[in-house]
N, CA and C atoms as a LAMMPS dump frame, in Angstrom:
ITEM: TIMESTEP
0
ITEM: NUMBER OF ATOMS
462
ITEM: BOX BOUNDS ff ff ff
-5.0000000000000000e+02 5.0000000000000000e+02
-5.0000000000000000e+02 5.0000000000000000e+02
-5.0000000000000000e+02 5.0000000000000000e+02
ITEM: ATOMS id mol type element x y z
1 1 1 N 385.539 -302.961 -320.184
2 1 2 C 384.79 -304.4 -320.736
3 1 3 C 383.336 -304.05 -321.04
4 2 1 N 383.329 -302.716 -320.293
5 2 2 C 381.917 -301.986 -320.611
6 2 3 C 381.64 -301.642 -321.894
7 3 1 N 382.817 -301.047 -322.47
8 3 2 C 382.722 -300.595 -323.709
9 3 3 C 382.717 -301.73 -324.649
10 4 1 N 383.217 -302.751 -324.569
11 4 2 C 382.94 -304.374 -325.811
12 4 3 C 380.872 -304.343 -325.436
13 5 1 N 380.773 -304.548 -324.206
14 5 2 C 379.316 -304.499 -324.595
15 5 3 C 378.47 -303.341 -325.235
16 6 1 N 378.919 -302.157 -324.53
17 6 2 C 378.223 -301.266 -325.42
18 6 3 C 378.571 -301.013 -327.082
19 7 1 N 379.556 -301.71 -327.781
20 7 2 C 379.611 -301.711 -328.837
21 7 3 C 378.76 -302.956 -329.198
22 8 1 N 379.092 -303.939 -328.848
23 8 2 C 377.618 -305.186 -329.233
24 8 3 C 376.502 -304.71 -329.089
25 9 1 N 376.276 -303.807 -328.091
26 9 2 C 374.755 -303.829 -327.617
27 9 3 C 374.614 -302.613 -329.289
28 10 1 N 375.351 -301.809 -329.509
29 10 2 C 374.751 -300.643 -330.419
30 10 3 C 374.815 -301.744 -332.117
31 11 1 N 375.921 -302.861 -332.075
32 11 2 C 375.909 -303.509 -333.592
33 11 3 C 374.951 -304.048 -333.591
34 12 1 N 374.574 -305.065 -332.554
35 12 2 C 372.955 -306.298 -332.527
36 12 3 C 371.828 -305.093 -332.752
37 13 1 N 371.992 -303.998 -332.131
38 13 2 C 370.621 -303.179 -332.484
39 13 3 C 369.82 -302.77 -334.133
40 14 1 N 371.311 -302.815 -334.411
41 14 2 C 370.958 -302.289 -335.728
42 14 3 C 371.314 -303.488 -336.344
43 15 1 N 371.352 -304.8 -335.972
44 15 2 C 371.228 -306.297 -336.396
45 15 3 C 372.777 -306.64 -337.811
46 16 1 N 374.005 -305.925 -337.352
47 16 2 C 374.983 -305.595 -337.83
48 16 3 C 375.749 -307.004 -337.333
49 17 1 N 375.985 -307.263 -336.192
50 17 2 C 376.594 -308.68 -335.918
51 17 3 C 376.299 -309.34 -334.858
52 18 1 N 375.111 -310.238 -335.191
53 18 2 C 374.383 -310.506 -334.012
54 18 3 C 375.191 -311.698 -332.949
55 19 1 N 375.252 -311.148 -331.964
56 19 2 C 376.701 -312.026 -330.361
57 19 3 C 375.26 -312.306 -329.26
58 20 1 N 375.675 -313.499 -329.379
59 20 2 C 375.396 -313.944 -327.808
60 20 3 C 376.216 -314.455 -327.051
61 21 1 N 376.664 -314.085 -325.81
62 21 2 C 377.654 -314.195 -324.86
63 21 3 C 376.868 -315.475 -324.228
64 22 1 N 376.856 -316.418 -323.698
65 22 2 C 376.42 -317.108 -323.069
66 22 3 C 377.354 -318.458 -322.058
67 23 1 N 377.096 -317.34 -320.665
68 23 2 C 378.441 -317.994 -319.568
69 23 3 C 377.25 -319.012 -319.15
70 24 1 N 378.516 -319.979 -318.727
71 24 2 C 378.562 -321.155 -317.695
72 24 3 C 377.665 -322.24 -318.266
73 25 1 N 378.135 -322.165 -319.746
74 25 2 C 377.283 -323.025 -321.037
75 25 3 C 377.718 -324.088 -320.983
76 26 1 N 377.432 -325.566 -320.902
77 26 2 C 378.473 -326.821 -321.551
78 26 3 C 377.084 -326.737 -322.969
79 27 1 N 378.137 -327.304 -323.984
80 27 2 C 377.621 -327.678 -325.349
81 27 3 C 378.085 -329.348 -324.962
82 28 1 N 376.405 -329.693 -325.178
83 28 2 C 376.881 -331.116 -324.509
84 28 3 C 376.956 -332.129 -326.072
85 29 1 N 376.172 -331.317 -327.061
86 29 2 C 376.401 -332.008 -328.419
87 29 3 C 376.264 -330.903 -329.372
88 30 1 N 377.31 -331.367 -330.234
89 30 2 C 376.892 -330.125 -331.433
90 30 3 C 377.093 -330.771 -332.866
91 31 1 N 376.049 -330.654 -333.752
92 31 2 C 376.135 -331.005 -334.851
93 31 3 C 376.458 -330.102 -336.056
94 32 1 N 377.226 -330.399 -337.008
95 32 2 C 377.134 -329.788 -338.169
96 32 3 C 375.869 -330.007 -339.273
97 33 1 N 375.451 -328.778 -339.762
98 33 2 C 374.224 -328.498 -340.543
99 33 3 C 374.486 -327.214 -341.285
100 34 1 N 373.257 -327.578 -342.344
101 34 2 C 373.35 -326.421 -343.338
102 34 3 C 373.374 -324.931 -342.61
103 35 1 N 374.434 -324.166 -343.26
104 35 2 C 374.324 -323.133 -342.41
105 35 3 C 375.294 -322.717 -340.568
106 36 1 N 376.044 -323.916 -340.597
107 36 2 C 376.528 -323.84 -339.322
108 36 3 C 376.201 -324.958 -338.565
109 37 1 N 375.853 -324.686 -337.107
110 37 2 C 375.604 -326.432 -336.569
111 37 3 C 374.595 -326.084 -335.49
112 38 1 N 374.156 -326.968 -334.989
113 38 2 C 372.788 -327.451 -334.186
114 38 3 C 373.509 -327.78 -332.844
115 39 1 N 372.916 -327.14 -331.891
116 39 2 C 373.546 -327.379 -330.256
117 39 3 C 372.751 -327.417 -329.299
118 40 1 N 373.095 -328.316 -328.59
119 40 2 C 372.641 -329.149 -327.542
120 40 3 C 373.301 -328.626 -326.13
121 41 1 N 372.473 -327.587 -325.52
122 41 2 C 373.271 -326.645 -324.429
123 41 3 C 372.857 -327.159 -322.921
124 42 1 N 373.328 -326.83 -321.851
125 42 2 C 373.256 -327.121 -320.537
126 42 3 C 374.079 -326.162 -319.467
127 43 1 N 373.246 -325.513 -318.906
128 43 2 C 373.556 -324.275 -317.933
129 43 3 C 374.17 -324.644 -316.836
130 44 1 N 375.208 -324.697 -316.345
131 44 2 C 376.55 -324.812 -315.315
132 44 3 C 375.71 -325.076 -313.984
133 45 1 N 374.776 -324.019 -314.013
134 45 2 C 374.46 -323.318 -312.8
135 45 3 C 372.769 -323.727 -312.707
136 46 1 N 371.955 -323.601 -313.577
137 46 2 C 370.6 -323.694 -313.495
138 46 3 C 370.269 -325.081 -313.961
139 47 1 N 370.868 -325.937 -315.311
140 47 2 C 370.879 -327.023 -314.975
141 47 3 C 369.945 -327.028 -316.61
142 48 1 N 369.449 -325.56 -316.79
143 48 2 C 368.425 -325.663 -317.827
144 48 3 C 368.974 -326.184 -319.387
145 49 1 N 368.387 -326.684 -320.022
146 49 2 C 368.6 -327.502 -321.432
147 49 3 C 367.966 -326.761 -322.533
148 50 1 N 368.826 -326.963 -323.326
149 50 2 C 368.129 -326.405 -324.859
150 50 3 C 368.816 -326.336 -325.769
151 51 1 N 368.26 -326.338 -326.973
152 51 2 C 368.528 -326.04 -328.152
153 51 3 C 368.779 -324.771 -329.003
154 52 1 N 369.999 -324.739 -330.153
155 52 2 C 370.007 -323.676 -330.745
156 52 3 C 371.191 -323.921 -332.009
157 53 1 N 370.325 -323.057 -332.561
158 53 2 C 371.453 -323.114 -333.979
159 53 3 C 371.952 -321.564 -334.301
160 54 1 N 373.651 -322.09 -334.155
161 54 2 C 374.586 -320.998 -334.69
162 54 3 C 375.12 -321.258 -335.907
163 55 1 N 375.663 -319.719 -336.519
164 55 2 C 376.415 -319.999 -337.832
165 55 3 C 377.821 -319.985 -337.554
166 56 1 N 378.429 -319.813 -336.247
167 56 2 C 379.925 -320.042 -335.494
168 56 3 C 379.301 -319.961 -333.914
169 57 1 N 380.941 -320.549 -333.655
170 57 2 C 380.97 -320.775 -331.95
171 57 3 C 381.984 -320.348 -332.04
172 58 1 N 382.397 -319.519 -330.605
173 58 2 C 384.008 -319.523 -329.91
174 58 3 C 383.823 -320.37 -328.6
175 59 1 N 384.089 -321.272 -328.206
176 59 2 C 384.329 -321.585 -327.105
177 59 3 C 385.43 -320.696 -325.92
178 60 1 N 384.777 -320.258 -324.946
179 60 2 C 385.683 -319.811 -324.468
180 60 3 C 385.884 -320.382 -322.933
181 61 1 N 386.64 -321.218 -322.515
182 61 2 C 386.433 -322.517 -321.812
183 61 3 C 387.154 -321.869 -320.114
184 62 1 N 387.509 -320.663 -320.036
185 62 2 C 388.329 -319.907 -318.763
186 62 3 C 389.993 -320.276 -318.907
187 63 1 N 390.462 -320.683 -317.624
188 63 2 C 391.956 -320.604 -317.726
189 63 3 C 392.669 -322 -317.768
190 64 1 N 391.75 -322.906 -317.755
191 64 2 C 392.472 -324.199 -317.828
192 64 3 C 391.843 -324.866 -318.946
193 65 1 N 392.865 -325.109 -319.895
194 65 2 C 392.138 -326.03 -321.402
195 65 3 C 391.607 -326.723 -320.957
196 66 1 N 390.483 -326.947 -321.984
197 66 2 C 389.144 -327.558 -321.886
198 66 3 C 388.824 -327.692 -323.331
199 67 1 N 389.496 -329.277 -323.664
200 67 2 C 389.008 -329.561 -325.087
201 67 3 C 387.59 -330.089 -325.103
202 68 1 N 386.313 -329.289 -325.892
203 68 2 C 385.212 -330.129 -325.315
204 68 3 C 384.861 -331.781 -325.815
205 69 1 N 384.264 -332.575 -325.174
206 69 2 C 384.157 -333.773 -325.592
207 69 3 C 384.016 -334.317 -327.494
208 70 1 N 382.884 -333.1 -327.887
209 70 2 C 382.108 -333.47 -328.842
210 70 3 C 383.264 -333.461 -330.363
211 71 1 N 384.697 -332.961 -330.231
212 71 2 C 385.676 -333.093 -331.025
213 71 3 C 385.943 -334.349 -331.226
214 72 1 N 385.657 -335.662 -330.529
215 72 2 C 386.174 -336.128 -330.447
216 72 3 C 385.279 -337.101 -331.893
217 73 1 N 384.168 -336.866 -332.088
218 73 2 C 383.453 -336.997 -333.292
219 73 3 C 384.423 -336.477 -334.624
220 74 1 N 384.943 -335.74 -334.523
221 74 2 C 385.897 -335.106 -335.542
222 74 3 C 387.149 -335.261 -335.902
223 75 1 N 387.836 -336.128 -335.145
224 75 2 C 389.025 -336.389 -334.779
225 75 3 C 389.651 -337.005 -336.039
226 76 1 N 389.13 -337.957 -336.957
227 76 2 C 389.279 -338.285 -338.03
228 76 3 C 389.685 -337.066 -338.992
229 77 1 N 388.965 -336.132 -338.866
230 77 2 C 388.448 -334.765 -340.348
231 77 3 C 389.749 -334.002 -339.642
232 78 1 N 390.11 -333.583 -338.634
233 78 2 C 391.097 -332.949 -337.937
234 78 3 C 392.852 -333.281 -338.379
235 79 1 N 393.241 -332.015 -338.56
236 79 2 C 394.358 -332.607 -338.744
237 79 3 C 395.391 -331.974 -337.253
238 80 1 N 396.305 -332.869 -336.806
239 80 2 C 397.3 -332.861 -335.712
240 80 3 C 398.576 -332.26 -335.997
241 81 1 N 399.532 -331.863 -334.965
242 81 2 C 400.738 -331.053 -335.006
243 81 3 C 401.319 -332.012 -334.133
244 82 1 N 400.768 -332.976 -332.962
245 82 2 C 401.346 -334.165 -332.422
246 82 3 C 400.488 -334.293 -331.795
247 83 1 N 400.386 -335.719 -331.032
248 83 2 C 398.96 -336.35 -330.39
249 83 3 C 398.681 -335.24 -329.263
250 84 1 N 397.22 -335.081 -329.489
251 84 2 C 396.397 -334.287 -328.608
252 84 3 C 396.537 -332.977 -328.878
253 85 1 N 397.549 -332.339 -329.889
254 85 2 C 397.374 -331.097 -330.407
255 85 3 C 397.034 -330.56 -331.704
256 86 1 N 395.926 -329.984 -331.766
257 86 2 C 395.193 -329.398 -332.749
258 86 3 C 395.97 -328.592 -333.561
259 87 1 N 396.095 -329.128 -334.851
260 87 2 C 396.754 -327.609 -335.493
261 87 3 C 395.516 -326.684 -336.139
262 88 1 N 395.947 -325.359 -335.674
263 88 2 C 395.285 -324.255 -335.515
264 88 3 C 395.659 -322.987 -336.368
265 89 1 N 394.942 -322.57 -337.359
266 89 2 C 395.287 -321.611 -338.015
267 89 3 C 395.805 -320.258 -337.39
268 90 1 N 396.427 -319.212 -337.695
269 90 2 C 397.105 -317.958 -337.442
270 90 3 C 395.271 -317.177 -336.775
271 91 1 N 394.233 -317.468 -337.301
272 91 2 C 392.849 -316.938 -337.057
273 91 3 C 392.582 -317.391 -335.777
274 92 1 N 393.124 -319.06 -335.187
275 92 2 C 392.345 -319.327 -334.604
276 92 3 C 391.613 -320.49 -334.855
277 93 1 N 391.083 -320.967 -336.298
278 93 2 C 390.227 -321.795 -336.96
279 93 3 C 390.992 -323.184 -336.599
280 94 1 N 390.502 -324.073 -336.129
281 94 2 C 390.953 -325.446 -336.386
282 94 3 C 391.239 -325.774 -337.567
283 95 1 N 392.284 -326.854 -338.083
284 95 2 C 392.379 -327.19 -339.165
285 95 3 C 391.994 -328.235 -339.652
286 96 1 N 391.239 -328.541 -341.006
287 96 2 C 390.346 -329.75 -341.32
288 96 3 C 391.524 -330.482 -342.568
289 97 1 N 390.939 -331.553 -342.774
290 97 2 C 391.851 -331.824 -343.665
291 97 3 C 391.362 -331.758 -344.87
292 98 1 N 390.211 -331.262 -345.178
293 98 2 C 389.12 -331.49 -346.173
294 98 3 C 388.575 -329.485 -346.258
295 99 1 N 388.771 -328.987 -347.095
296 99 2 C 388.202 -327.547 -347.272
297 99 3 C 387.02 -327.484 -346.787
298 100 1 N 386.684 -326.459 -345.831
299 100 2 C 384.956 -326.059 -345.365
300 100 3 C 384.367 -325.105 -345.323
301 101 1 N 383.499 -324.94 -345.809
302 101 2 C 382.565 -323.938 -345.953
303 101 3 C 383.03 -322.68 -344.647
304 102 1 N 382.744 -321.836 -345.057
305 102 2 C 383.426 -320.454 -344.386
306 102 3 C 382.558 -320.311 -343.04
307 103 1 N 380.742 -321.093 -343.333
308 103 2 C 380.206 -321.175 -341.778
309 103 3 C 380.196 -322.363 -341.336
310 104 1 N 381.433 -323.016 -341.26
311 104 2 C 381.637 -324.308 -340.798
312 104 3 C 383.009 -324.497 -340.208
313 105 1 N 383.443 -323.325 -339.889
314 105 2 C 384.76 -322.928 -339.307
315 105 3 C 384.343 -323.23 -337.395
316 106 1 N 385.571 -323.941 -336.95
317 106 2 C 385.582 -324.357 -335.294
318 106 3 C 386.935 -323.005 -334.539
319 107 1 N 386.475 -322.378 -333.788
320 107 2 C 388.025 -321.66 -333.61
321 107 3 C 387.936 -322.28 -331.9
322 108 1 N 389.237 -322.222 -331.641
323 108 2 C 389.873 -322.6 -330.489
324 108 3 C 390.779 -321.523 -329.827
325 109 1 N 390.603 -321.11 -328.694
326 109 2 C 391.081 -320.442 -327.979
327 109 3 C 392.069 -320.927 -326.727
328 110 1 N 391.985 -322.195 -326.771
329 110 2 C 392.574 -323.051 -324.92
330 110 3 C 393.948 -324.024 -326.038
331 111 1 N 394.847 -324.287 -325.299
332 111 2 C 395.378 -325.156 -325.434
333 111 3 C 396.34 -325.079 -326.644
334 112 1 N 397.045 -323.572 -326.923
335 112 2 C 397.333 -322.946 -328.264
336 112 3 C 399.308 -323.152 -328.145
337 113 1 N 399.506 -323.355 -327.058
338 113 2 C 400.758 -322.716 -326.728
339 113 3 C 401.903 -323.406 -327.867
340 114 1 N 401.521 -324.941 -328.372
341 114 2 C 402.271 -325.127 -329.395
342 114 3 C 402.323 -324.492 -330.895
343 115 1 N 401.133 -324.075 -331.329
344 115 2 C 400.948 -322.937 -332.019
345 115 3 C 401.489 -321.992 -332.456
346 116 1 N 400.4 -321.002 -331.648
347 116 2 C 400.524 -319.546 -330.775
348 116 3 C 401.382 -318.986 -330.014
349 117 1 N 402.489 -319.894 -328.995
350 117 2 C 403.771 -319.731 -328.677
351 117 3 C 402.562 -319.198 -326.919
352 118 1 N 403.844 -319.006 -326.052
353 118 2 C 403.56 -318.583 -324.448
354 118 3 C 402.446 -317.796 -324.28
355 119 1 N 402.261 -316.605 -325.6
356 119 2 C 401.283 -315.778 -325.092
357 119 3 C 399.925 -315.837 -325.471
358 120 1 N 399.462 -317.473 -326.009
359 120 2 C 398.605 -317.589 -326.106
360 120 3 C 397.43 -317.591 -324.828
361 121 1 N 398.229 -318.006 -323.715
362 121 2 C 397.202 -318.199 -322.778
363 121 3 C 397.305 -316.586 -321.53
364 122 1 N 398.002 -315.91 -322.246
365 122 2 C 397.88 -313.951 -321.654
366 122 3 C 396.544 -313.516 -322.211
367 123 1 N 396.006 -313.596 -320.676
368 123 2 C 394.664 -312.449 -320.731
369 123 3 C 394.541 -310.967 -321.303
370 124 1 N 395.815 -310.315 -321.532
371 124 2 C 395.595 -309.079 -322.073
372 124 3 C 395.853 -309.231 -323.161
373 125 1 N 395.827 -310.029 -323.858
374 125 2 C 395.827 -310.374 -325.353
375 125 3 C 394.684 -310.887 -326.279
376 126 1 N 393.315 -310.787 -325.214
377 126 2 C 392.262 -311.633 -325.392
378 126 3 C 391.219 -310.79 -326.485
379 127 1 N 391.684 -309.464 -326.297
380 127 2 C 390.959 -308.683 -327.302
381 127 3 C 391.163 -308.453 -328.641
382 128 1 N 392.868 -308.787 -328.608
383 128 2 C 393.343 -309.191 -330.49
384 128 3 C 393.002 -310.743 -330.585
385 129 1 N 393.089 -311.605 -330.202
386 129 2 C 392.512 -312.534 -330.334
387 129 3 C 391.222 -313.112 -330.568
388 130 1 N 390.19 -311.759 -329.855
389 130 2 C 388.854 -311.77 -330.398
390 130 3 C 388.526 -311.669 -331.657
391 131 1 N 389.273 -310.079 -331.706
392 131 2 C 389.393 -309.076 -332.96
393 131 3 C 389.72 -310.244 -333.903
394 132 1 N 390.82 -310.871 -334.257
395 132 2 C 391.316 -311.665 -335.44
396 132 3 C 390.102 -312.573 -335.811
397 133 1 N 389.466 -313.43 -334.851
398 133 2 C 388.376 -314.324 -334.834
399 133 3 C 386.837 -313.851 -335.681
400 134 1 N 386.616 -312.625 -334.787
401 134 2 C 385.209 -311.416 -335.736
402 134 3 C 385.576 -311.562 -336.437
403 135 1 N 386.993 -310.917 -337.301
404 135 2 C 387.203 -310.866 -338.348
405 135 3 C 387.337 -312.144 -339.353
406 136 1 N 387.971 -313.088 -338.867
407 136 2 C 387.757 -314.431 -339.622
408 136 3 C 385.925 -314.677 -339.725
409 137 1 N 385.102 -314.509 -338.837
410 137 2 C 384.065 -314.814 -339.058
411 137 3 C 383.348 -314.141 -339.82
412 138 1 N 383.243 -312.659 -339.718
413 138 2 C 382.49 -311.983 -340.847
414 138 3 C 383.324 -311.616 -342.103
415 139 1 N 384.474 -312.149 -342.6
416 139 2 C 385.033 -312.017 -343.733
417 139 3 C 385.274 -310.593 -343.419
418 140 1 N 385.134 -309.848 -343.002
419 140 2 C 385.544 -308.418 -342.941
420 140 3 C 386.82 -307.591 -341.802
421 141 1 N 387.321 -306.714 -342.075
422 141 2 C 388.203 -306.215 -341.28
423 141 3 C 387.764 -304.667 -340.987
424 142 1 N 386.84 -305.075 -340.254
425 142 2 C 385.978 -303.699 -339.786
426 142 3 C 386.864 -302.996 -339.045
427 143 1 N 387.526 -304.039 -337.771
428 143 2 C 388.173 -303.135 -336.526
429 143 3 C 389.734 -302.534 -337.013
430 144 1 N 390.466 -301.908 -336.844
431 144 2 C 392.047 -301.616 -336.979
432 144 3 C 392.912 -301.975 -336.01
433 145 1 N 393.623 -302.912 -336.438
434 145 2 C 394.791 -303.443 -335.296
435 145 3 C 395.836 -302.491 -335.101
436 146 1 N 396.153 -301.84 -334.061
437 146 2 C 397.08 -300.887 -334.078
438 146 3 C 398.514 -301.583 -333.788
439 147 1 N 399.242 -301.213 -335.03
440 147 2 C 400.64 -302.383 -334.943
441 147 3 C 401.877 -301.465 -334.534
442 148 1 N 401.705 -300.209 -333.885
443 148 2 C 402.69 -299.153 -333.481
444 148 3 C 403.302 -299.585 -332.497
445 149 1 N 402.701 -300.063 -331.279
446 149 2 C 403.539 -300.663 -330.267
447 149 3 C 404.859 -301.034 -330.874
448 150 1 N 405.871 -300.248 -330.079
449 150 2 C 407.069 -300.684 -330.259
450 150 3 C 407.785 -302.129 -329.559
451 151 1 N 406.901 -302.652 -328.421
452 151 2 C 406.965 -304.096 -327.932
453 151 3 C 406.544 -305.306 -328.034
454 152 1 N 405.144 -305.201 -328.883
455 152 2 C 404.332 -306.041 -329.269
456 152 3 C 404.112 -305.797 -330.729
457 153 1 N 404.275 -306.866 -331.275
458 153 2 C 403.439 -307.066 -332.902
459 153 3 C 402.281 -308.04 -332.65
460 154 1 N 401.665 -308.176 -333.559
461 154 2 C 400.392 -309.039 -333.602
462 154 3 C 400.196 -309.597 -334.972
């Protein structure tokens, strides 16, 4: 974990990948706007509330599947594989009925067993999942994914 924070610190200090990890935060409302999302947030412990603009948002909802309520407003735009099961691309993007701008993607890391198999909840694979999302957001393949393991393929 220390290495991840060290890498993020290094990249952020030279403004390569501006990232904010915001724990214990609920996104109360999200509105798509020019170049990303306008988010209304509330901290779960301090109850502090604020607005922030983000080009991309990754919801890390913990161990229990939690579909944010604001997705209800997008339900007519999303494609479903079955009732309550969102269609999700290989790089964890929610699939919409119409093509979206690269800055308007939403990524999901929960409730994915139907699309990504039983390994979707395996925390040991979270680094690989995060790598795929980062590469999708930045449209760059800056990090090599090691595929030499005889036991797993990603």
